[in-house]
C-alpha positions as CSV (number, residue, x, y, z in Angstrom):
1,M,177.9,62.9,-85.9
2,S,180.2,60.0,-85.2
3,G,179.8,56.6,-86.7
4,H,178.7,54.6,-83.7
5,S,176.2,57.2,-82.5
6,K,175.1,58.0,-86.0
7,W,173.7,54.5,-86.7
8,A,172.0,54.3,-83.4
9,T,170.3,57.6,-83.8
10,I,169.4,57.0,-87.5
11,K,167.6,53.8,-86.5
12,H,165.8,55.6,-83.7
13,K,164.6,58.4,-86.1
14,K,163.6,56.0,-88.8
15,G,161.7,53.7,-86.6
16,A,163.6,50.8,-88.1
17,A,163.0,48.7,-84.9
18,D,159.3,48.6,-85.6
19,A,159.8,47.6,-89.2
20,R,162.1,44.7,-88.2
21,R,160.6,43.6,-85.0
22,G,160.5,39.9,-85.9
23,K,164.2,39.8,-86.7
24,I,164.9,41.8,-83.5
25,F,163.1,39.2,-81.5
26,T,165.3,36.5,-83.1
27,K,168.5,38.4,-82.4
28,V,167.5,39.1,-78.7
29,I,166.6,35.5,-78.1
30,K,170.0,34.4,-79.5
31,E,171.8,36.9,-77.2
32,I,169.9,35.7,-74.1
33,T,170.6,32.1,-75.0
34,V,174.3,32.6,-75.5
35,A,174.6,34.9,-72.4
36,A,173.0,32.3,-70.2
37,R,175.2,29.6,-71.6
38,V,178.4,31.6,-71.0
39,G,177.6,33.2,-67.7
40,G,174.7,31.3,-66.1
41,G,171.0,31.8,-66.0
42,D,170.8,34.4,-63.1
43,P,170.6,38.0,-64.5
44,G,171.7,39.3,-61.1
45,G,175.1,37.6,-61.4
46,N,175.4,37.8,-65.1
47,P,175.7,41.4,-66.5
48,R,175.5,40.3,-70.1
49,L,172.3,38.3,-69.5
50,R,170.9,41.2,-67.5
51,A,171.5,43.6,-70.4
52,A,170.0,41.1,-72.9
53,V,166.9,40.6,-70.7
54,A,166.5,44.4,-70.4
55,A,166.7,44.7,-74.3
56,A,164.1,42.0,-74.6
57,K,161.7,43.8,-72.2
58,A,162.3,47.1,-74.1
59,E,161.0,45.3,-77.2
60,N,158.0,44.0,-75.2
61,M,159.0,40.4,-75.5
62,P,156.8,38.1,-73.5
63,A,158.2,36.9,-70.2
64,D,157.7,33.2,-71.3
65,N,159.9,33.7,-74.3
66,I,162.7,35.2,-72.2
67,K,162.4,32.3,-69.7
68,R,162.6,29.7,-72.4
69,A,165.6,31.4,-74.0
70,I,167.4,31.4,-70.7
71,Q,166.6,27.7,-70.1
72,K,167.9,26.8,-73.5
73,G,171.1,28.5,-72.7
74,T,171.5,26.7,-69.4
75,G,170.6,23.4,-70.9
76,E,167.3,23.0,-69.0
77,L,165.5,22.9,-72.4
78,P,166.8,21.5,-75.7
79,G,167.8,24.2,-78.2
80,T,170.1,25.2,-81.1
81,T,173.8,25.6,-80.4
82,Y,175.0,29.0,-81.4
83,E,178.6,30.1,-82.2
84,E,179.8,33.7,-81.8
85,C,182.1,35.1,-84.5
86,V,183.7,38.5,-85.2
87,Y,184.5,39.8,-88.7
88,E,186.8,42.7,-89.4
89,A,186.5,44.6,-92.6
90,Y,186.7,47.9,-94.5
91,G,183.6,49.7,-95.8
92,P,183.3,52.3,-98.5
93,G,185.9,55.1,-98.2
94,G,188.2,53.0,-96.0
95,V,185.8,52.9,-93.0
96,A,187.0,50.4,-90.4
97,M,184.2,47.9,-89.4
98,I,183.7,45.2,-86.8
99,V,180.7,42.8,-87.3
100,E,179.7,40.5,-84.5
101,V,177.5,37.5,-85.4
102,T,175.7,34.7,-83.6
103,T,175.1,31.8,-85.9
104,D,174.3,28.1,-86.0
105,N,176.2,27.7,-89.3
106,K,179.4,29.7,-89.5
107,N,180.3,28.7,-93.1
108,R,176.9,29.9,-94.4
109,T,177.0,33.2,-92.4
110,T,180.6,34.0,-93.4
111,S,179.7,33.5,-97.1
112,E,176.6,35.8,-96.8
113,I,178.4,38.5,-94.9
114,R,181.3,38.5,-97.4
115,H,178.7,38.9,-100.2
116,V,177.1,41.9,-98.5
117,F,180.5,43.7,-98.3
118,A,181.3,43.0,-101.9
119,K,177.8,44.3,-103.0
120,H,178.3,47.6,-101.2
121,G,181.9,48.4,-102.0
122,G,183.5,47.0,-98.9
123,T,186.5,44.8,-98.4
124,F,186.0,41.7,-96.2
125,G,188.9,40.5,-94.1
126,A,191.1,43.0,-92.4
127,S,192.7,43.9,-89.1
128,V,190.9,46.9,-87.6
129,A,190.0,46.0,-84.0
130,W,193.0,48.2,-82.7
131,M,191.1,51.2,-84.0
132,F,188.3,50.7,-81.4
133,H,187.9,50.7,-77.6
134,K,185.2,48.9,-75.7
135,K,183.0,51.4,-73.9
136,G,179.6,51.8,-72.3
137,Y,177.8,54.1,-74.8
138,V,174.5,56.0,-74.2
139,V,172.7,58.6,-76.5
140,V,170.4,61.2,-74.9
141,E,168.5,63.6,-77.1
142,K,169.2,67.2,-76.1
143,G,165.5,68.0,-75.6
144,K,165.3,65.3,-72.9
145,A,167.7,66.8,-70.4
146,D,169.5,70.0,-69.3
147,E,173.2,69.8,-70.0
148,E,174.5,70.7,-66.6
149,K,172.1,68.4,-64.7
150,L,172.8,65.6,-67.1
151,L,176.5,66.0,-66.8
152,E,176.3,65.9,-63.0
153,L,174.0,62.9,-63.0
154,V,176.1,60.7,-65.4
155,T,179.4,61.7,-63.7
156,D,178.1,60.7,-60.3
157,A,177.0,57.4,-61.9
158,G,180.5,56.7,-63.1
159,A,180.6,58.0,-66.7
160,D,183.9,59.0,-68.1
161,D,182.9,61.6,-70.7
162,M,179.9,63.4,-72.2
163,N,180.2,64.9,-75.7
164,D,178.0,67.2,-77.8
165,D,177.0,65.2,-80.9
166,G,174.8,67.6,-82.8
167,S,171.2,67.0,-81.6
168,N,172.3,64.5,-78.9
169,W,174.5,64.1,-75.9
170,E,176.9,61.1,-76.2
171,I,177.8,59.6,-72.9
172,L,180.8,57.2,-72.5
173,S,181.7,55.0,-69.6
174,S,183.6,51.8,-68.8
175,P,181.7,48.6,-69.5
176,E,181.5,48.0,-65.8
177,N,179.8,51.3,-65.1
178,F,177.4,51.2,-68.1
179,H,174.5,49.5,-66.2
180,N,174.7,52.1,-63.4
181,V,174.7,55.0,-65.8
182,V,171.6,53.7,-67.6
183,E,169.7,53.0,-64.3
184,R,170.5,56.5,-63.0
185,L,169.1,58.0,-66.2
186,K,165.9,55.9,-66.0
187,A,165.5,56.9,-62.3
188,A,165.7,60.5,-63.4
189,Q,162.9,59.9,-66.0
190,I,165.4,60.3,-68.9
191,T,165.0,57.6,-71.6
192,P,168.1,57.1,-73.8
193,A,167.7,57.1,-77.6
194,A,170.3,54.3,-77.6
195,A,172.3,52.4,-74.9
196,E,174.8,49.6,-75.3
197,V,178.2,48.4,-74.6
198,S,179.9,49.3,-77.8
199,M,183.2,49.3,-79.7
200,V,183.9,53.0,-79.9
201,P,186.2,54.3,-82.7
202,Q,189.4,56.2,-81.8
203,N,189.0,58.3,-84.9
204,Y,186.6,58.8,-87.8
205,V,186.4,58.8,-91.6
206,K,184.3,61.5,-93.1
207,L,182.0,60.3,-95.9
208,T,180.2,62.3,-98.6
209,G,178.1,61.7,-101.7
210,K,178.1,58.1,-103.1
211,Q,180.3,56.7,-100.4
212,A,178.0,58.0,-97.6
213,D,175.0,56.5,-99.4
214,Q,176.9,53.2,-99.9
215,M,177.8,53.1,-96.2
216,L,174.3,53.6,-95.0
217,R,173.0,50.9,-97.3
218,L,175.8,48.5,-96.1
219,M,174.9,49.2,-92.5
220,E,171.2,48.6,-93.1
221,E,171.8,45.3,-94.9
222,L,174.2,44.0,-92.3
223,E,171.9,44.9,-89.4
224,D,169.0,43.3,-91.3
225,H,170.8,40.0,-91.4
226,E,169.3,37.8,-88.7
227,D,172.7,36.5,-87.6
228,V,174.3,39.9,-87.1
229,S,174.2,41.0,-83.5
230,H,176.3,44.3,-83.7
231,V,178.0,46.4,-86.3
232,Y,180.6,49.0,-85.4
233,A,182.1,51.5,-87.9
234,N,184.2,54.7,-87.7
235,F,182.4,56.8,-90.2
236,D,181.2,60.4,-90.0
237,I,178.6,62.2,-92.1
238,E,177.6,65.9,-91.9
239,E,174.1,66.5,-90.5
240,A,172.8,68.2,-93.6
241,E,173.9,65.4,-95.9
242,L,172.7,62.7,-93.5
243,H,169.3,64.4,-93.5
244,A,169.2,64.4,-97.3
245,L,170.2,60.8,-97.6
246,T,167.7,59.5,-95.0
247,Q,164.9,61.4,-96.5
248,T,165.3,59.5,-99.7
249,K,165.1,56.0,-98.1
């Protein structure tokens, strides 16, 4: 399993979203506010806002909360001013990592993220963005769809590639075609295990033993931080070892 899909599917299997729903609401509200500020308050003409609203609805966020977040972003209501930052780093075993944050205090957040990397054997501050490409990324569990029919559906929707990733199908598209791919899947009654516009690695670092365990703990702590919106990493862990590690958490 590859790093970007691995973390998405680990979270799906572990039900991490349910355990951290309060922090997820905070993160989604931040994303809606920033998206509305940057691209306007109409989801129809603002793809980023449309994706953020869809994520909010998937978490059963009340419509009033979504509306207020949009109004804070457009300036119709007073609200906190958020700044977006991107950190590049190395994790255990030389894993390249990109961490995107949305914060109202950059100095505080930078200090906290630096501490998390030091705690889990990482190196904060690097130049790794060249190792990633921005792609629409969707995970579909194999039991949810027939391979040939799924390939035909996503190809017609504008996907660039579909890969076998163990127990899942991994679908890649341009960021522009991502929304169309997801909507076509939903229309076919296929619910993705994960769907996002992601920074997809060009290659992967295989981790085992202590480094694999450190990497999973680093990812968990970063994503548990309320200012972190996305984490991308180019790690790979064998299915059997991943199963053993996740069973102990």
